[in-house]
Short mmCIF file of the C-alpha atoms (twelve columns), coordinates in Angstrom:
data_MODEL
# 
_entry.id   MODEL 
# 
loop_
_atom_site.group_PDB 
_atom_site.id 
_atom_site.type_symbol 
_atom_site.label_atom_id 
_atom_site.label_alt_id 
_atom_site.label_comp_id 
_atom_site.label_asym_id 
_atom_site.label_seq_id 
_atom_site.Cartn_x 
_atom_site.Cartn_y 
_atom_site.Cartn_z 
_atom_site.pdbx_PDB_model_num 
ATOM 1   C CA . MET A 1   44.519  0.959   10.738  1 
ATOM 2   C CA . THR A 2   43.202  2.789   7.703   1 
ATOM 3   C CA . ARG A 3   40.500  5.510   8.773   1 
ATOM 4   C CA . ALA A 4   37.622  6.769   6.279   1 
ATOM 5   C CA . PRO A 5   37.542  10.558  5.798   1 
ATOM 6   C CA . VAL A 6   33.779  11.249  6.701   1 
ATOM 7   C CA . ASN A 7   31.715  14.562  6.892   1 
ATOM 8   C CA . PRO A 8   30.677  14.372  10.598  1 
ATOM 9   C CA . GLN A 9   27.904  16.137  9.424   1 
ATOM 10  C CA . MET A 10  26.712  13.226  7.193   1 
ATOM 11  C CA . VAL A 11  26.905  10.553  10.156  1 
ATOM 12  C CA . SER A 12  24.920  12.663  12.188  1 
ATOM 13  C CA . TRP A 13  21.908  12.981  9.116   1 
ATOM 14  C CA . ALA A 14  22.418  9.385   8.590   1 
ATOM 15  C CA . ARG A 15  21.854  8.594   11.793  1 
ATOM 16  C CA . GLN A 16  18.894  11.294  12.021  1 
ATOM 17  C CA . ARG A 17  17.376  10.414  8.929   1 
ATOM 18  C CA . VAL A 18  15.932  6.804   9.564   1 
ATOM 19  C CA . GLY A 19  14.918  8.273   13.350  1 
ATOM 20  C CA . LEU A 20  17.810  6.677   15.988  1 
ATOM 21  C CA . GLU A 21  19.172  8.222   18.831  1 
ATOM 22  C CA . ARG A 22  23.059  7.779   19.492  1 
ATOM 23  C CA . ASP A 23  21.943  5.384   22.395  1 
ATOM 24  C CA . ASP A 24  20.040  2.945   20.061  1 
ATOM 25  C CA . LEU A 25  23.007  2.402   18.170  1 
ATOM 26  C CA . ALA A 26  25.487  2.508   21.177  1 
ATOM 27  C CA . ARG A 27  26.143  -0.687  21.738  1 
ATOM 28  C CA . LYS A 28  27.528  -1.605  18.122  1 
ATOM 29  C CA . PHE A 29  29.076  1.844   17.574  1 
ATOM 30  C CA . LYS A 30  30.636  2.272   20.518  1 
ATOM 31  C CA . LYS A 31  32.718  5.875   19.070  1 
ATOM 32  C CA . LEU A 32  29.252  7.015   16.908  1 
ATOM 33  C CA . PRO A 33  29.789  10.111  19.490  1 
ATOM 34  C CA . GLN A 34  32.900  11.031  18.174  1 
ATOM 35  C CA . TRP A 35  32.376  10.134  14.062  1 
ATOM 36  C CA . GLU A 36  29.501  12.712  14.920  1 
ATOM 37  C CA . THR A 37  32.048  15.407  16.203  1 
ATOM 38  C CA . GLY A 38  34.867  14.348  14.225  1 
ATOM 39  C CA . GLU A 39  37.329  13.863  17.191  1 
ATOM 40  C CA . MET A 40  37.676  10.471  15.534  1 
ATOM 41  C CA . LYS A 41  36.776  8.417   12.242  1 
ATOM 42  C CA . PRO A 42  35.201  5.204   11.388  1 
ATOM 43  C CA . THR A 43  37.199  2.613   9.526   1 
ATOM 44  C CA . LEU A 44  35.890  1.804   6.569   1 
ATOM 45  C CA . LYS A 45  34.755  -2.080  7.996   1 
ATOM 46  C CA . GLN A 46  32.883  0.161   10.829  1 
ATOM 47  C CA . LEU A 47  31.449  2.697   8.059   1 
ATOM 48  C CA . GLU A 48  30.262  -0.324  6.063   1 
ATOM 49  C CA . ASP A 49  28.837  -1.580  9.283   1 
ATOM 50  C CA . PHE A 50  27.173  1.442   9.987   1 
ATOM 51  C CA . ALA A 51  26.030  2.512   6.728   1 
ATOM 52  C CA . ARG A 52  24.117  -1.238  6.250   1 
ATOM 53  C CA . ARG A 53  22.206  -0.153  9.840   1 
ATOM 54  C CA . VAL A 54  21.056  3.270   8.686   1 
ATOM 55  C CA . HIS A 55  20.353  1.923   4.931   1 
ATOM 56  C CA . VAL A 56  22.264  4.523   3.233   1 
ATOM 57  C CA . PRO A 57  25.069  4.570   0.474   1 
ATOM 58  C CA . VAL A 58  28.712  4.518   1.635   1 
ATOM 59  C CA . GLY A 59  29.370  7.580   -0.355  1 
ATOM 60  C CA . TYR A 60  26.353  9.812   1.370   1 
ATOM 61  C CA . PHE A 61  29.170  9.767   4.094   1 
ATOM 62  C CA . PHE A 62  31.956  11.663  1.855   1 
ATOM 63  C CA . LEU A 63  29.069  14.477  0.651   1 
ATOM 64  C CA . ASP A 64  30.071  18.077  1.480   1 
ATOM 65  C CA . GLU A 65  25.811  19.046  1.256   1 
ATOM 66  C CA . PHE A 66  22.927  16.739  2.546   1 
ATOM 67  C CA . PRO A 67  21.494  14.558  -0.748  1 
ATOM 68  C CA . LYS A 68  17.983  16.021  -1.479  1 
ATOM 69  C CA . GLU A 69  15.882  12.586  -1.633  1 
ATOM 70  C CA . GLU A 70  12.798  13.172  -3.448  1 
ATOM 71  C CA . ILE A 71  10.033  10.890  -3.886  1 
ATOM 72  C CA . PRO A 72  10.291  9.294   -7.260  1 
ATOM 73  C CA . ILE A 73  6.216   9.895   -7.669  1 
ATOM 74  C CA . PRO A 74  3.618   12.211  -7.578  1 
ATOM 75  C CA . ASP A 75  2.768   12.566  -3.475  1 
ATOM 76  C CA . PHE A 76  -0.387  13.208  -2.552  1 
ATOM 77  C CA . ARG A 77  -0.326  12.848  1.283   1 
ATOM 78  C CA . THR A 78  -1.451  15.493  3.573   1 
ATOM 79  C CA . VAL A 79  -1.692  15.972  7.338   1 
ATOM 80  C CA . ALA A 80  -3.926  18.709  8.421   1 
ATOM 81  C CA . GLY A 81  -3.698  20.381  4.704   1 
ATOM 82  C CA . GLN A 82  -0.228  20.444  4.763   1 
ATOM 83  C CA . PRO A 83  2.110   18.249  2.518   1 
ATOM 84  C CA . VAL A 84  4.125   15.074  3.883   1 
ATOM 85  C CA . THR A 85  7.875   15.834  3.821   1 
ATOM 86  C CA . ASP A 86  10.833  13.800  4.532   1 
ATOM 87  C CA . PRO A 87  10.320  10.402  3.130   1 
ATOM 88  C CA . SER A 88  11.860  7.517   4.998   1 
ATOM 89  C CA . PRO A 89  13.587  4.944   3.857   1 
ATOM 90  C CA . ASP A 90  11.983  2.350   4.113   1 
ATOM 91  C CA . LEU A 91  9.197   4.256   1.921   1 
ATOM 92  C CA . LEU A 92  11.932  5.276   -0.626  1 
ATOM 93  C CA . GLU A 93  13.214  1.373   -0.492  1 
ATOM 94  C CA . THR A 94  9.813   0.139   -0.598  1 
ATOM 95  C CA . ILE A 95  9.076   2.168   -3.847  1 
ATOM 96  C CA . TYR A 96  12.023  1.648   -6.060  1 
ATOM 97  C CA . ALA A 97  11.324  -1.839  -5.463  1 
ATOM 98  C CA . CYS A 98  8.308   -2.026  -7.244  1 
ATOM 99  C CA . GLN A 99  9.506   0.395   -10.335 1 
ATOM 100 C CA . GLU A 100 12.213  -2.191  -10.586 1 
ATOM 101 C CA . GLN A 101 9.409   -5.103  -10.381 1 
ATOM 102 C CA . GLN A 102 7.241   -3.220  -12.652 1 
ATOM 103 C CA . SER A 103 10.006  -2.236  -15.174 1 
ATOM 104 C CA . TRP A 104 11.059  -5.827  -15.048 1 
ATOM 105 C CA . TYR A 105 7.286   -7.095  -15.761 1 
ATOM 106 C CA . ARG A 106 6.901   -4.371  -18.538 1 
ATOM 107 C CA . ASP A 107 9.711   -5.837  -20.430 1 
ATOM 108 C CA . PHE A 108 8.060   -9.274  -20.555 1 
ATOM 109 C CA . ALA A 109 4.569   -7.776  -21.553 1 
ATOM 110 C CA . LEU A 110 6.478   -6.485  -24.392 1 
ATOM 111 C CA . ALA A 111 8.065   -9.485  -25.210 1 
ATOM 112 C CA . THR A 112 5.236   -11.762 -24.889 1 
ATOM 113 C CA . GLN A 113 2.907   -9.511  -27.072 1 
ATOM 114 C CA . GLU A 114 0.680   -8.818  -23.782 1 
ATOM 115 C CA . PRO A 115 -2.013  -6.006  -24.915 1 
ATOM 116 C CA . GLU A 116 -2.137  -2.655  -23.104 1 
ATOM 117 C CA . LEU A 117 -4.953  -1.651  -21.016 1 
ATOM 118 C CA . ASP A 118 -7.385  0.757   -21.967 1 
ATOM 119 C CA . PHE A 119 -8.900  1.584   -18.931 1 
ATOM 120 C CA . VAL A 120 -5.230  2.754   -17.833 1 
ATOM 121 C CA . GLY A 121 -6.016  6.588   -18.143 1 
ATOM 122 C CA . SER A 122 -9.608  6.288   -19.639 1 
ATOM 123 C CA . ALA A 123 -10.791 8.854   -17.124 1 
ATOM 124 C CA . GLN A 124 -10.700 12.694  -16.137 1 
ATOM 125 C CA . VAL A 125 -11.225 13.998  -13.015 1 
ATOM 126 C CA . SER A 126 -13.756 16.218  -14.378 1 
ATOM 127 C CA . MET A 127 -16.093 12.487  -14.985 1 
ATOM 128 C CA . GLN A 128 -18.542 11.847  -12.655 1 
ATOM 129 C CA . PRO A 129 -17.444 9.671   -10.023 1 
ATOM 130 C CA . GLU A 130 -20.030 7.267   -10.168 1 
ATOM 131 C CA . LYS A 131 -20.105 6.974   -14.167 1 
ATOM 132 C CA . ILE A 132 -16.221 5.960   -13.528 1 
ATOM 133 C CA . ALA A 133 -17.326 3.538   -10.274 1 
ATOM 134 C CA . LYS A 134 -19.698 1.752   -12.681 1 
ATOM 135 C CA . ALA A 135 -17.138 1.132   -15.173 1 
ATOM 136 C CA . MET A 136 -14.649 -0.137  -13.081 1 
ATOM 137 C CA . ARG A 137 -17.422 -2.587  -11.538 1 
ATOM 138 C CA . GLU A 138 -17.923 -3.472  -15.141 1 
ATOM 139 C CA . THR A 139 -13.800 -4.069  -15.823 1 
ATOM 140 C CA . LEU A 140 -13.567 -5.687  -12.615 1 
ATOM 141 C CA . GLY A 141 -16.204 -7.801  -12.263 1 
ATOM 142 C CA . PHE A 142 -17.097 -6.343  -8.711  1 
ATOM 143 C CA . HIS A 143 -20.733 -6.949  -9.168  1 
ATOM 144 C CA . LEU A 144 -22.788 -6.664  -5.855  1 
ATOM 145 C CA . SER A 145 -24.207 -10.544 -6.564  1 
ATOM 146 C CA . ILE A 146 -20.580 -11.919 -6.724  1 
ATOM 147 C CA . ARG A 147 -20.240 -10.438 -3.213  1 
ATOM 148 C CA . LYS A 148 -22.331 -12.405 -1.682  1 
ATOM 149 C CA . THR A 149 -19.805 -15.238 -1.453  1 
ATOM 150 C CA . CYS A 150 -17.585 -13.214 0.558   1 
ATOM 151 C CA . SER A 151 -18.135 -14.008 4.176   1 
ATOM 152 C CA . ASP A 152 -16.224 -10.659 5.825   1 
ATOM 153 C CA . THR A 153 -13.873 -7.782  4.725   1 
ATOM 154 C CA . GLU A 154 -10.882 -9.926  4.308   1 
ATOM 155 C CA . THR A 155 -12.073 -12.176 1.603   1 
ATOM 156 C CA . LEU A 156 -13.783 -9.446  -0.146  1 
ATOM 157 C CA . LEU A 157 -10.298 -7.370  0.107   1 
ATOM 158 C CA . ARG A 158 -9.309  -11.075 -1.633  1 
ATOM 159 C CA . LEU A 159 -11.923 -10.938 -4.329  1 
ATOM 160 C CA . LEU A 160 -10.918 -7.333  -5.144  1 
ATOM 161 C CA . THR A 161 -7.186  -8.600  -5.525  1 
ATOM 162 C CA . ASN A 162 -8.195  -11.109 -7.875  1 
ATOM 163 C CA . GLN A 163 -9.843  -9.831  -10.088 1 
ATOM 164 C CA . ALA A 164 -7.604  -6.330  -10.652 1 
ATOM 165 C CA . GLU A 165 -4.867  -9.221  -11.372 1 
ATOM 166 C CA . ASP A 166 -7.063  -10.717 -13.640 1 
ATOM 167 C CA . ALA A 167 -7.780  -7.530  -15.102 1 
ATOM 168 C CA . GLY A 168 -3.931  -6.526  -15.803 1 
ATOM 169 C CA . VAL A 169 -2.634  -4.823  -12.352 1 
ATOM 170 C CA . LEU A 170 -0.031  -6.122  -10.230 1 
ATOM 171 C CA . VAL A 171 -1.353  -5.669  -6.979  1 
ATOM 172 C CA . MET A 172 1.663   -6.016  -4.236  1 
ATOM 173 C CA . GLY A 173 1.909   -5.597  -0.586  1 
ATOM 174 C CA . SER A 174 3.370   -5.756  2.589   1 
ATOM 175 C CA . GLY A 175 3.807   -4.426  5.826   1 
ATOM 176 C CA . ILE A 176 7.773   -4.896  6.299   1 
ATOM 177 C CA . VAL A 177 10.865  -3.944  3.731   1 
ATOM 178 C CA . ALA A 178 11.502  -6.680  1.313   1 
ATOM 179 C CA . SER A 179 11.680  -9.466  4.028   1 
ATOM 180 C CA . ASN A 180 12.758  -7.450  6.724   1 
ATOM 181 C CA . THR A 181 10.696  -8.228  9.542   1 
ATOM 182 C CA . ARG A 182 12.709  -5.575  11.594  1 
ATOM 183 C CA . ARG A 183 11.757  -2.687  9.209   1 
ATOM 184 C CA . VAL A 184 8.182   -2.421  9.393   1 
ATOM 185 C CA . LEU A 185 6.877   0.348   7.272   1 
ATOM 186 C CA . ASP A 186 4.711   2.926   9.208   1 
ATOM 187 C CA . ILE A 187 1.048   3.233   8.196   1 
ATOM 188 C CA . ASN A 188 1.401   6.997   9.604   1 
ATOM 189 C CA . GLU A 189 3.941   7.549   6.869   1 
ATOM 190 C CA . PHE A 190 1.547   6.282   3.695   1 
ATOM 191 C CA . ARG A 191 -0.966  3.331   3.280   1 
ATOM 192 C CA . GLY A 192 -0.278  2.752   -0.518  1 
ATOM 193 C CA . PHE A 193 0.416   4.074   -3.411  1 
ATOM 194 C CA . ALA A 194 0.215   3.143   -7.610  1 
ATOM 195 C CA . LEU A 195 2.587   3.158   -10.586 1 
ATOM 196 C CA . ALA A 196 0.559   3.768   -13.490 1 
ATOM 197 C CA . ASP A 197 1.405   2.006   -16.814 1 
ATOM 198 C CA . SER A 198 -0.903  0.994   -20.026 1 
ATOM 199 C CA . LEU A 199 1.216   -2.459  -19.847 1 
ATOM 200 C CA . ALA A 200 2.304   -2.966  -15.802 1 
ATOM 201 C CA . PRO A 201 0.163   -0.807  -13.528 1 
ATOM 202 C CA . LEU A 202 1.402   -1.171  -10.494 1 
ATOM 203 C CA . ILE A 203 -0.595  -1.374  -6.923  1 
ATOM 204 C CA . PHE A 204 0.737   -1.485  -3.659  1 
ATOM 205 C CA . ILE A 205 -0.861  -1.618  0.251   1 
ATOM 206 C CA . ASN A 206 0.531   -1.190  3.702   1 
ATOM 207 C CA . ARG A 207 -0.407  -4.647  5.235   1 
ATOM 208 C CA . THR A 208 0.240   -3.139  8.756   1 
ATOM 209 C CA . ASP A 209 -3.265  -1.104  7.641   1 
ATOM 210 C CA . SER A 210 -6.807  -2.731  8.930   1 
ATOM 211 C CA . LYS A 211 -8.285  -5.340  6.680   1 
ATOM 212 C CA . THR A 212 -10.808 -2.136  6.113   1 
ATOM 213 C CA . GLY A 213 -7.896  0.341   5.190   1 
ATOM 214 C CA . GLN A 214 -6.499  -2.115  2.582   1 
ATOM 215 C CA . LEU A 215 -9.656  -2.911  1.021   1 
ATOM 216 C CA . PHE A 216 -10.014 1.293   0.230   1 
ATOM 217 C CA . THR A 217 -6.805  1.785   -0.414  1 
ATOM 218 C CA . LEU A 218 -6.658  -0.730  -3.355  1 
ATOM 219 C CA . ALA A 219 -10.043 0.903   -4.700  1 
ATOM 220 C CA . HIS A 220 -7.997  4.309   -4.221  1 
ATOM 221 C CA . GLU A 221 -5.151  3.439   -5.904  1 
ATOM 222 C CA . LEU A 222 -7.645  1.856   -8.586  1 
ATOM 223 C CA . ALA A 223 -9.541  4.833   -9.244  1 
ATOM 224 C CA . HIS A 224 -6.200  6.456   -9.794  1 
ATOM 225 C CA . LEU A 225 -4.755  3.906   -12.543 1 
ATOM 226 C CA . TRP A 226 -8.272  4.272   -14.289 1 
ATOM 227 C CA . LEU A 227 -6.899  8.218   -13.972 1 
ATOM 228 C CA . GLY A 228 -3.895  7.205   -15.575 1 
ATOM 229 C CA . THR A 229 -1.327  9.143   -12.774 1 
ATOM 230 C CA . SER A 230 0.818   7.180   -9.883  1 
ATOM 231 C CA . ALA A 231 0.394   8.844   -7.082  1 
ATOM 232 C CA . LEU A 232 1.623   7.885   -3.423  1 
ATOM 233 C CA . SER A 233 -1.589  8.394   -0.532  1 
ATOM 234 C CA . ASN A 234 -2.291  7.680   3.104   1 
ATOM 235 C CA . VAL A 235 -6.695  7.954   3.121   1 
ATOM 236 C CA . ASN A 236 -7.760  6.779   5.702   1 
ATOM 237 C CA . PRO A 237 -11.468 5.602   5.452   1 
ATOM 238 C CA . GLU A 238 -11.830 5.126   8.877   1 
ATOM 239 C CA . SER A 239 -11.195 8.860   10.390  1 
ATOM 240 C CA . LYS A 240 -14.042 11.231  10.883  1 
ATOM 241 C CA . SER A 241 -11.816 14.020  9.498   1 
ATOM 242 C CA . GLU A 242 -12.986 16.084  6.492   1 
ATOM 243 C CA . ILE A 243 -11.369 14.989  3.122   1 
ATOM 244 C CA . SER A 244 -11.538 18.917  1.493   1 
ATOM 245 C CA . ASP A 245 -8.481  19.836  2.618   1 
ATOM 246 C CA . GLN A 246 -7.041  17.462  0.089   1 
ATOM 247 C CA . ARG A 247 -6.157  17.669  -3.654  1 
ATOM 248 C CA . ARG A 248 -8.498  17.704  -6.195  1 
ATOM 249 C CA . GLU A 249 -7.587  14.190  -7.468  1 
ATOM 250 C CA . GLU A 250 -7.438  12.908  -4.081  1 
ATOM 251 C CA . ILE A 251 -10.977 14.022  -3.058  1 
ATOM 252 C CA . TRP A 252 -12.516 12.271  -7.073  1 
ATOM 253 C CA . CYS A 253 -10.717 9.398   -5.838  1 
ATOM 254 C CA . ASN A 254 -11.858 8.768   -2.447  1 
ATOM 255 C CA . LYS A 255 -15.440 9.211   -3.922  1 
ATOM 256 C CA . ILE A 256 -14.810 6.775   -6.809  1 
ATOM 257 C CA . ALA A 257 -13.347 4.598   -4.315  1 
ATOM 258 C CA . ALA A 258 -16.476 5.332   -1.808  1 
ATOM 259 C CA . GLU A 259 -18.501 4.535   -4.713  1 
ATOM 260 C CA . LEU A 260 -16.849 1.122   -6.123  1 
ATOM 261 C CA . LEU A 261 -17.394 -0.473  -2.263  1 
ATOM 262 C CA . VAL A 262 -20.569 0.964   -1.592  1 
ATOM 263 C CA . PRO A 263 -22.990 2.118   -4.504  1 
ATOM 264 C CA . MET A 264 -25.119 4.769   -3.473  1 
ATOM 265 C CA . ALA A 265 -28.382 2.928   -6.081  1 
ATOM 266 C CA . ASP A 266 -27.941 -0.091  -3.880  1 
ATOM 267 C CA . LEU A 267 -27.068 1.549   -0.547  1 
ATOM 268 C CA . GLN A 268 -30.725 3.751   -1.163  1 
ATOM 269 C CA . GLU A 269 -32.151 0.814   -1.950  1 
ATOM 270 C CA . ARG A 270 -31.326 -0.453  1.298   1 
ATOM 271 C CA . ILE A 271 -32.239 2.763   3.607   1 
ATOM 272 C CA . ARG A 272 -35.707 2.755   1.514   1 
ATOM 273 C CA . GLU A 273 -35.963 -0.607  2.984   1 
ATOM 274 C CA . SER A 274 -35.045 0.429   6.149   1 
ATOM 275 C CA . LEU A 275 -37.290 3.496   6.356   1 
ATOM 276 C CA . ALA A 276 -40.126 0.881   5.492   1 
ATOM 277 C CA . HIS A 277 -39.681 -1.456  8.445   1 
ATOM 278 C CA . HIS A 278 -38.737 1.258   10.951  1 
ATOM 279 C CA . GLU A 279 -35.744 -0.678  11.725  1 
ATOM 280 C CA . GLU A 280 -33.115 1.420   14.511  1 
ATOM 281 C CA . LEU A 281 -29.833 2.294   13.446  1 
ATOM 282 C CA . SER A 282 -27.858 -0.453  14.468  1 
ATOM 283 C CA . GLU A 283 -30.221 -3.463  13.064  1 
ATOM 284 C CA . THR A 284 -29.597 -1.205  9.230   1 
ATOM 285 C CA . LEU A 285 -25.670 -1.005  9.774   1 
ATOM 286 C CA . SER A 286 -25.979 -5.129  10.652  1 
ATOM 287 C CA . LYS A 287 -28.210 -5.828  7.479   1 
ATOM 288 C CA . LEU A 288 -25.671 -3.318  5.517   1 
ATOM 289 C CA . GLU A 289 -22.693 -5.082  7.165   1 
ATOM 290 C CA . LYS A 290 -23.677 -8.248  5.787   1 
ATOM 291 C CA . THR A 291 -24.591 -6.670  2.188   1 
ATOM 292 C CA . PHE A 292 -21.393 -4.687  1.283   1 
ATOM 293 C CA . LYS A 293 -18.887 -6.721  3.447   1 
ATOM 294 C CA . VAL A 294 -17.053 -3.057  4.471   1 
ATOM 295 C CA . SER A 295 -17.025 -1.724  7.989   1 
ATOM 296 C CA . LYS A 296 -19.822 -0.087  10.310  1 
ATOM 297 C CA . LEU A 297 -17.078 3.490   9.744   1 
ATOM 298 C CA . VAL A 298 -17.155 3.331   6.627   1 
ATOM 299 C CA . LEU A 299 -20.854 2.602   5.749   1 
ATOM 300 C CA . LEU A 300 -21.225 5.021   8.660   1 
ATOM 301 C CA . ARG A 301 -19.672 7.512   6.265   1 
ATOM 302 C CA . ARG A 302 -21.778 6.494   3.435   1 
ATOM 303 C CA . LEU A 303 -24.871 6.676   5.123   1 
ATOM 304 C CA . LEU A 304 -24.246 10.392  6.066   1 
ATOM 305 C CA . ASP A 305 -23.195 11.056  2.161   1 
ATOM 306 C CA . ALA A 306 -26.809 9.384   1.444   1 
ATOM 307 C CA . THR A 307 -28.175 12.320  3.985   1 
ATOM 308 C CA . TYR A 308 -29.668 9.032   6.268   1 
ATOM 309 C CA . LEU A 309 -27.876 10.437  9.038   1 
ATOM 310 C CA . ASP A 310 -27.089 14.385  9.889   1 
ATOM 311 C CA . ARG A 311 -24.198 15.098  11.651  1 
ATOM 312 C CA . GLU A 312 -25.309 14.955  14.953  1 
ATOM 313 C CA . ARG A 313 -26.570 10.981  14.778  1 
ATOM 314 C CA . PHE A 314 -23.140 10.340  12.771  1 
ATOM 315 C CA . GLU A 315 -20.858 11.955  15.126  1 
ATOM 316 C CA . THR A 316 -22.756 9.563   18.438  1 
ATOM 317 C CA . ALA A 317 -23.463 6.433   16.157  1 
ATOM 318 C CA . TRP A 318 -19.194 7.081   14.947  1 
ATOM 319 C CA . GLU A 319 -17.778 7.414   18.462  1 
ATOM 320 C CA . LYS A 320 -19.548 4.445   19.722  1 
ATOM 321 C CA . GLU A 321 -18.750 2.284   16.822  1 
ATOM 322 C CA . LEU A 322 -15.150 3.511   18.069  1 
ATOM 323 C CA . MET A 323 -15.274 2.624   21.588  1 
ATOM 324 C CA . ARG A 324 -16.413 -1.016  20.671  1 
ATOM 325 C CA . LEU A 325 -13.335 -1.546  18.388  1 
ATOM 326 C CA . ASN A 326 -11.131 -0.373  20.605  1 
ATOM 327 C CA . ALA A 327 -11.965 -2.522  23.560  1 
ATOM 328 C CA . LEU A 328 -12.232 -5.680  20.940  1 
ATOM 329 C CA . THR A 329 -8.908  -7.383  21.398  1 
ATOM 330 C CA . GLU A 330 -6.042  -7.688  18.509  1 
ATOM 331 C CA . PRO A 331 -5.486  -10.576 17.189  1 
ATOM 332 C CA . LYS A 332 -1.787  -11.982 17.073  1 
ATOM 333 C CA . SER A 333 -0.222  -12.999 13.883  1 
ATOM 334 C CA . SER A 334 1.086   -16.130 13.783  1 
ATOM 335 C CA . GLY A 335 3.475   -15.009 11.054  1 
ATOM 336 C CA . GLY A 336 1.478   -16.744 8.231   1 
ATOM 337 C CA . ASN A 337 2.697   -19.231 5.215   1 
ATOM 338 C CA . PHE A 338 6.333   -18.409 3.842   1 
ATOM 339 C CA . ARG A 339 5.432   -19.095 0.759   1 
ATOM 340 C CA . ARG A 340 1.702   -17.162 0.615   1 
ATOM 341 C CA . THR A 341 3.127   -14.562 2.520   1 
ATOM 342 C CA . THR A 342 5.617   -13.702 -0.465  1 
ATOM 343 C CA . LEU A 343 3.007   -14.099 -2.998  1 
ATOM 344 C CA . SER A 344 1.321   -11.849 -0.852  1 
ATOM 345 C CA . ARG A 345 3.985   -9.151  -1.160  1 
ATOM 346 C CA . VAL A 346 5.013   -9.568  -4.792  1 
ATOM 347 C CA . GLY A 347 1.553   -10.343 -6.353  1 
ATOM 348 C CA . ARG A 348 0.435   -13.998 -7.875  1 
ATOM 349 C CA . LYS A 349 0.622   -12.397 -11.614 1 
ATOM 350 C CA . PHE A 350 4.058   -10.998 -10.889 1 
ATOM 351 C CA . ALA A 351 5.211   -14.406 -9.496  1 
ATOM 352 C CA . GLU A 352 4.065   -16.514 -12.175 1 
ATOM 353 C CA . ALA A 353 5.330   -14.349 -15.286 1 
ATOM 354 C CA . LEU A 354 8.787   -14.115 -12.999 1 
ATOM 355 C CA . ILE A 355 8.943   -17.854 -12.053 1 
ATOM 356 C CA . ILE A 356 7.802   -18.848 -15.682 1 
ATOM 357 C CA . SER A 357 10.448  -16.653 -17.343 1 
ATOM 358 C CA . THR A 358 13.345  -17.988 -14.802 1 
ATOM 359 C CA . LEU A 359 12.211  -21.698 -15.063 1 
ATOM 360 C CA . GLU A 360 12.120  -21.085 -18.983 1 
ATOM 361 C CA . GLY A 361 15.633  -19.413 -19.105 1 
ATOM 362 C CA . GLN A 362 15.269  -16.244 -20.049 1 
ATOM 363 C CA . THR A 363 15.585  -14.500 -16.778 1 
ATOM 364 C CA . LEU A 364 18.448  -15.081 -14.356 1 
ATOM 365 C CA . TYR A 365 17.727  -16.818 -11.752 1 
ATOM 366 C CA . ARG A 366 19.904  -14.407 -9.020  1 
ATOM 367 C CA . ASP A 367 17.675  -11.872 -10.621 1 
ATOM 368 C CA . ALA A 368 14.631  -13.617 -9.877  1 
ATOM 369 C CA . PHE A 369 15.480  -14.474 -6.139  1 
ATOM 370 C CA . GLN A 370 16.138  -10.837 -5.749  1 
ATOM 371 C CA . MET A 371 12.815  -9.650  -7.116  1 
ATOM 372 C CA . LEU A 372 11.049  -12.388 -5.618  1 
ATOM 373 C CA . GLY A 373 12.884  -11.831 -2.070  1 
ATOM 374 C CA . VAL A 374 13.760  -15.661 -1.705  1 
ATOM 375 C CA . SER A 375 17.015  -17.087 -0.807  1 
ATOM 376 C CA . GLY A 376 17.366  -20.198 -2.884  1 
ATOM 377 C CA . ALA A 377 16.364  -22.394 -5.971  1 
ATOM 378 C CA . GLU A 378 14.090  -24.808 -3.848  1 
ATOM 379 C CA . THR A 379 12.039  -21.794 -2.900  1 
ATOM 380 C CA . LEU A 380 11.790  -20.701 -6.096  1 
ATOM 381 C CA . ASN A 381 10.443  -24.289 -6.989  1 
ATOM 382 C CA . ASN A 382 7.880   -24.684 -3.711  1 
ATOM 383 C CA . LEU A 383 6.701   -21.032 -5.306  1 
ATOM 384 C CA . ALA A 384 6.438   -22.533 -8.864  1 
ATOM 385 C CA . ARG A 385 4.184   -25.621 -7.570  1 
ATOM 386 C CA . GLU A 386 1.804   -23.232 -5.005  1 
ATOM 387 C CA . LEU A 387 1.890   -21.730 -8.712  1 
ATOM 388 C CA . GLU A 388 0.778   -24.902 -10.754 1 
ATOM 389 C CA . VAL A 389 3.334   -23.301 -13.099 1 
ATOM 390 C CA . ALA A 390 6.514   -25.992 -12.340 1 
# 
């Protein structure tokens, strides 16, 4: 039986790279300890199975040195003021997939003579966040009057997503890698990223985040597109910690996102009404929540920005709201509708363009299946009917 001359150190590296212990793999790969010490070599079939399990190309196991895996876009993530290192395979594969989808859509946009999007790269960090947020509202149509139709944060997220896609942005999102439910995206690793391009700007949102978190990430990544920069982010709008340890560009995008979601002028108008009626903070928060459709934690942060709350009142109110949220039972997911899940993952704008191109014979079905994450023509045709492009 032919054995593969693998580097034992690469076997250990591949296992550790995906955060697994030997015991996690012992049932399927009984000789793994011997592979890692070099006492035994795997067969080619065993190596291929192991490579699939740890999400590593087979060729890596024959290298003399560990490959240096770098994130292919600017990484703005920080933890305690320090850059985040060692990207997971899940993160890298998600970025690579989005880059492939973006590349396809850019070619499609060129072929169909779509105009370049003027707003991409129209801003600079030297500009006032309020001015940029206003320009974004005008471009997207994200006005407070329209937001009144939204019942909660989830419907507001859907509204902003649709408006961004109507403006030309590819908005994608998932809580797993491709269609693999066993590979859940880690919210502690990243919350979203932007891939800037004047023809095919793309935003990906980690769907394991809360609806408030997803909404803020979408607004934050839109700010990156206005700046014209690709970026990987882990901004948490429901964190009490200060953002002063983040990079200048991230602080700027945070301010724009906050201003886009809760415009200071509108907030101050409602603060004046609250003061005039001598409202309790709880009553003010409830009214603001109905107006802006964002969480109380985000509103508390904005009330601190507006100096309506001092630090002590902010801290007290924050902890109280956090205790209330922690006491709530998180609703279990039913698994959802596959077609809608697929459209959420790749975005309606991308799916519509890809399906039309495929049905017209411009794109191979196998390529469409791969980019959509579907298994056959029947599913693609069902998606086409859902999008009303069949």
